Steps between C-alpha positions, in 0.01 A plus 500: 500500500610857416473718813376798306185328387343506842696774694313830544827687408812388322797717406728473205841649421539827321672607185816281485660634188464872579618433859815325379569766234408817678571416873781252472669640191509175309521473130210289363520475110144453363375504865622142543531460862548125468860544378582604859441142622822388342731729711551509886460883499168462303368232736583716804305787344199263430521376858491853641203580293307187609587545864363843507155371410521200734558746785194698403285192483629371833428842657138497387452121534366453150601255215744624247542411121841573350548472127811348364746730316396337166275759332736500206622137540351357174708410197459809274632720780773265592609490135557874533735426789674201344354253736425156372192280570677283750642788700167679485316196646751480781460867592132467509527203732752667721281814528243306694753355746631855560163610630402177678822522709333791681228281646737442797458866580127534428249475774216494255423305186745586232376416151755475215347598174686434173481822308427456119523821323377592146690389198489865379570829661228504773426867456343459144288242336744427224455195268241252652572130487234245478407339826659173370828668415497679845455167672787352313732795558435539875488121587879456540528773755182384680644149512831626645316703765295195601796284502664752743211462730294817444158492682330665194589694196368847411477655163609868581437806290278323242410733223271270290253208545661236270834507688314476835297209375834330383663545839198366685469198271872424531477522875196276525678237280775500747254478793614816680275780622498810280410865552466749209575872568409750230630844443282787392545843355377830644146423378492166683517305181768245390761634259310310239194701582308214655284572803640348804167323582504356149859381523425320831182345363674386170801331679247315726301380203808396311669316783194353692582766774847365555644794678452499878434870485601815306687814595586849364856614493725777348233763517401764760151474674394816331537313168257217587281615786226607267475163319444291819145434598227237478501188301614136550845581368560721810491184718792364297714808566698443817821700496649847413863570459497867399772739380609767725470759225192639334688533175386298195718220366618719214609763746667251731687352207656839426575582864868510602425544869289291737155633592441360843159664523329545828508187722244626746253589226552159339431329835178691538385405160573140579302516816204658305509239230488221759209669678306522174577165348515207719671269257818711523722341752843494342699830493859589402688708257647542153723764334636770740380325821727366760470374865398842622187495279407142600557590876277795459236290327527229766436748777194648317355162411545361860385805680 
């Protein structure tokens, strides 16, 4: 059983890549944090990152989900870094163990989620694959994460329905729980223009409701607050991992400095969302957020 399925509140980690780049001063070509797993210095940075969130979860006595550093750890991105398939599978497996090692310091349930990022950019829709092609492309990474012992896999920053369907089908074939997290633009629609409600309904229809639940990530609450409401699809939406900044994806893509936003305001918005929508119980962060944002959110959500 996954702790977050029944817990009234579960935290996640924040924006891994932006934390490593802007706070730790690390170089991450192509935002590929998984490359750090191969060096002692990189592993220490990832350990510090994970431990900061374990400490917050311990303080508030709530379960914690931590995503592996594998958002870019699929073959197209690995090719850009000169990493072969065998080494890539090994790094995916090791990413799970790196987080699982923190269970010794965790007083609450620590859920290790194998992070599966989009084949494309993540900020734009780009060229869509068929759901069959997406399943074939993502299956090796999902298999490696499962082999490493991941409790579930999460498709993070999904920009389109066919890729989400492919990830869900590949995970179901490997008998591992799967979560799908869509990103939206400032109008609350997917980068493809699809309504969030339609995207969730369509993935459920094409996969026999394979995902355990759905999330929104890489968008500020001001971008999607207006599209949340009534309907069966809302019962399937369980988590939010918001950006710190209110800027659009296009603006963030051009930004040379980190916009850390307003952590207190984000925390208040999280508390308001949970008060309005009972299905929302998983809260964390995405681009620009760090442990200070999650600590503020945890305080607001447990107050």
